[in-house]
N, C-alpha and C positions, 0 to 999 in steps of 0.2 A: 504494500500500500504506500503510495507516494506521500511525501511530507505535506503537499498541498491538500491531499484528501484527508489526512488526519487533522490538519488545522481546521478544515471545514467541519469535520465531525465534532471537534472540540467546541467550535463556535455554536453549533446547534445543540449539542448535549448539555453544555454548562451554561450557555448564555441565552438560549432560546431564540437565536437569530439565524437567518438563512443567507444573509449577504453582508458584505463589508461596506463601510462608508469609504469615501475617497481617502487614499493613502494608508488606511489601516492594515490591509493585507501585506503591503510592501514593508511597512514598519515592523510588523510582527516577524516577517521572514528575516529581516536584517538582525533583529534581536536574537532569534533562534540560531542564527549563524555565528553569534558571538560578537556582532558589531555594535559599537556605540551609535546612538541616534539622538539627534535634536529634532523635536517635533513641535511645530507651531500650528495649533489647530484652534479654530474659533470655538467659542462657548457652544456646547451642544454638538460638537463635532466628533465625539466619541473617544476622547483621550484615554480614559481609564481602561478601555478594552485593549489598548495597545500594549499595556504591561500586564493586565490581568490574564489574558489568554496565554501569552508566553509563560507566565508563572505557572499556570496549570500544566502546560506541556513540558516545561523544564524539570518539574518535580523539585524536591528539596524546598529550600526557603528563598523567597523573594522579598526584598525590603522596599517599602514605599515611604519616601520622606514627604511629609505634608505639613503645611503651616497651621492648620486649624483642627482642633479636636472634634468639632461638630461634623466637619467634612469626613474625617477619619471614621467616626462612628457610623455615619450613614453608609459609607462604602463597605465597612465590615459587616453591618447588618444585612446589606444586600447580598454580599458574597455568601454569607452563611445560609441565607434563604435559597441560594442557588446550589448549595451542597459543596461549597468550596471552603476549606479550612482556613479561616482568616482570624486575625486578632490585632489588637493595638496595645501599645504601652504608652500611658500618658501620666502626667503629674497629678491628674485628678483622681487616679485610682488609688486604692489603699495599698499598703505594703503587701498584704496577702494576695491581692488581685494581681499585682505586678509579678510576684513570685510564681503564681500559678501559670501565667503566660510564659515566663522564662522556662519553667519546667516543661511546658508543652513544646517549646522550641527545641530544647535539648533532646526531647523524645521523638522529634521529627513529626510532630502533630500540627504544625502550622505551615501552611503553604504560602500565605501572603501576610506580611507583618507591616502595620502602619506605625510610624514613629515621627516625632518632631525633629527638626534639625538640632535642637538643643540636646535631645536624647542621643543623637548620633555622636555628639562630641564627648560623651562621658566614657572614660577608659573602661569601667566595668561592662558597659554595654558593648563596646568594641570587642572586648574579650569574649563575650557571649556569641557575637557574630563570628569571630574566628573559629570558635568551637563548632558552630552550626554550618559554616561553609556556604554562604549565600550564593545563589545562581544568577541573581539579577538585582540591580538597584534602579529604582525609578524615582526621579526627582520631580515632584509636582510643583507647579507655580515657580518654575525655575528662574523666571525673571527676577525673583527676589535676591538672587546672588549677585546681580549686577548693580554697581553704583550709578550706572546710566538709567536704570529702571525706575519705575514710578513707585515701587514698593520695596526698595532695598532694605534687606535685613542682615545685620552684621553676622548673626548666627549661621546664615547660609554659607558664609565664606569658609566655615570649618569643614564643609562637605568635600573639600579637596582631599581630605584624608582618605576618602574611599579609594582613590586611585593608588595611594601609597600602601594601604592595607590589603586591598584586593585588586592587584594590578591586572588580573586576567578576567575579572568579572565584568560583563557588559553593563553599561549605564545608559539609561534613556532619560533625557531631560525634556520636560513637557511644559508648555504654557500656551495661553490663548493670546497673549499680548507681548510682542517683542519687536522693536525696531532692529535694523541691521546691526547697529552698535551693540545693542543688548544681546543679540544672538552671538556675536563674536565674543562678548564678555563671558557668556555662559560657557561656551566651549573652552575658553582659556582658563576660567576659574575652576571648572570641574575637571580640566585636563582630559577632555574627551579625545580619543584616539581616532583621527581621520573619520569623524562621524558622518553618517548619512544625514543629510538635511532635508527635512520635509516641511515645506512652507505652504500651508493651505491658504485659500483665499480669505481675506479679511472682510469680504463683502457680505453683510447681512441683508440680503435682498428684501426680506419681509419687513424691515424696520424703516419707517419714515422718519426723517430727521427735520426738526424745526428748532431754530434758535431765535430768541427774541431779546432785544435790549429793552430794559425797563427804566423809567425815569424816577419812579417812586416805589416805596414798599407796598402802597395800596395797589398800584398797577401790577406789581409782581404777584400778589395774592389773587387778584382778579383773573389774571391770565392762567394761573394754576388751576383755579376752580373751573374756569371755562374749558381748559384742556381735559381735566378729569371728567367733567360732565359729558364732553363729546366722545369719551371712550366708554360710556355706559354700555353694558354693565360689567366691563372688565376690571380686573384687579391690577394694582400697580404699586410702584415704589417711588417715593419722593425723597431725594437725597438733599440734605441740608449741611451747612458747613460746621455747625456747632450743636452741642447738646441742647442749649437754650432754644435755638431756632427749631430744632426737631420737636421739642415739647410744644412750643407755641404753634407751629404749623399743624400738628396733630389736633390740638385743641380747637384751632380756628376752623379746620375742616369739619370736625364734629359739629361745631356750631352751625355750619352750613348744611348739615344733614348728610355728610359723607363719613361713613364708618372708618375711622382711622385710629391707629395707636402708634406711640413712639417707640423707637428702638435705638439704644446707644450703649456704650460701654459703661456708663454710669449707673445703669440699672443692675439689679441683682441678677445672678445667673438664672435663678428660678423665674424671674420676671421676663428675662429675655427669651427663655425657652417657651414660656406661656404665650408671649406675643408672636413668636415665630410659628408656633404650632397653630395658633388661631388664624394666621395668615395662610399657612399651607392648607388648612382645612376649609378655607373660604369663609370663615366666620367674620372676618373683617376685610374690607375692600382695599384699604390703603395702609402701607407701612411708611411712616415718616421716620427717616433714619439717617445716621451718619454712615460713613463708609464701613463701620463695624458690621453692617448687615449686607449679606449678599453672596459672598464667596462660598460656593458649595451648596447653595440653597437650590434644591431640585424641585422647582415649581415651573413646569413647562408652559403654563398658560398665563403668565404675566403679560398683560396686554399693553402696558405702558410703563416707561420709566421717565420721571421728571427730575431734572437737576434744578432745585430751587435757587441754588447758588452754583457758580461754575466750579468744576474740579480744578486742581492745580496743574494738570497736564492732560494731554490728549489721550495717553494710554489709559488713564483712569476713566475718562469719559467713555472710551470705546468699551472697556471691560464692563462698566456699570450699565451703560445703555444696552449692552448686549444681553443683559439678564431679561430683557423683554423678548417675547416671541420665540422661546426655545423650541416650541412645537412647530415652528415654521409658518404659523399663521400671521396675517397682517398685524403689525404692532407699531407703537408710536414712541418716539423719543422727543422730549422737549428740554431745551436748555435756556434758562433765564439768567440774564447777567446785567450788571450795571458797571460803569467805570470804577465806581468805588469798591466793587467786589474784588477787583484785581489789586487795588491799593492795599486793601485789608489782607488779601492772600500773600502779597509780597512781605508785609510786616510779619505775618505769622511764620513764613518761611525763614525770614531773617532771625527771628527769635529762636527758632528750633535748630537751624542748620548753620548759622554763621560760624565760620572758623572750621567747619567740618569739610571733609574731602568732596562731598557731593553738593555743597552749597551753590556753586556756579551752575551746576547741572539743573538743580531745582529752579533757579531763577530763569534759566533759558527755557525750560519746559513750560513754565508759567507764561512766558512771553509768547511762545508758540500757541498756547491755548487761547490767549487773548486775541492773537492775530487770526486764528481760525474762526473765532466767534464773530469778528467784525468784517470778515472778508466777503466779497460778492462771489456769485457763481455757484456751481454745484457742490453741495456739502459732501456728498458721498465721494465724489471724485477727489476732492482735496483730503478727505479723511483717509482714503486708501493710499494716496500718494505719500502720506506721512509714514506709512509702513512699507513703502517701496513697491506698492502694487499699482499698476496702471489700469484705470477703469476703461473698458473698451469703447465707451461712447463719450461724447462731449458733455452729456448731462444725463441724470438718472430719471428725472421726472417725478421723483418722490422725496423732495426736500423743499424747504422754504426758498433756497437759492434758485432752484429750477422754477418754482412758482413765480418768483419775481421776474425771471427772464421771460417767462411766458407772458406775463402781464405787459412787460415792456414791448415785446414783439407785437402783441395784440394792439397796444396803444399806437404803435408806429404805423399800423395799417389803416388807422382811421383818418 
């Protein structure tokens, strides 16, 4: 039986699927041949299958490095439901729980293990892995390793130890959002060996993009309410820049008869879980949130994402707006901004990053975000250009920039 046949049988038997999405089959084949891989795949593109299926076929232990406990737990629960031996080790577990997972690893009873980058840096854990002899490492949200990236995390830099400790074990680095600079940085920092590069399209065809400059806070809220009302009865996410604005926006929406709850890191863990579950079950229509909400949230029918304040970089906007329409159905993205928003954002960046290595990068990213908001022409075309992708047409017809061009052309014929 050919390797392609057994891969197809694994896909059907363990994952209940009959066909691969773009690039998945080629990525899996490279990993199974022992090659390192860099995979850039849009949200909803099926990144997790690219390491989960090889893990099943390779046998032994595969290790997945992920930045969020909630995301790890969701993945582990799903794999267990599919009959795949999966586990996680996190700081939120009790001592006995962690020891039970470690014992299962030593006994060969864990096929896929999820851990944080901080866990990977601990010498006792590294010793456990040396004893287990992992077959594959998968680095999720790999853009976090790059100081050029929008979510740089210092603890990701320690992942270079994987190559030192396990020089022959293949590594796959995955993310939905990475410019060419970030891609090169990922390869360099993880010390990937002549990796295959798979760069999927960044075009989310089903999302319509709208950007609006606002002169007052009253206008900002009016436009938000109008936008949400036009997306009735769909659910959505409203991103705000601070905890205070999250709370105020949720309260103001409720006063207008729109079921909304706040979500930010200042809430207790139990309250965040309660709000998240209420949103996933459709009990509330709108989540008003900081960027603490969204990564790993598996709700495919989000119909809209609104940025009540502009993000600090285009990568964040792309990733956050991409949480709309994961089911492929028509969805909406709205970004509201004022000139003062960018002045405030620059001050916040200066307070947090001044004197640090990536301070100039942060300021440059903010400048690009401001330029994208104020530019004319097709939004989609310029958004894709930021990631090095050329849109095949001069305009997409599904953004406010194309709407303006259409009105100008119509007016010129009169």
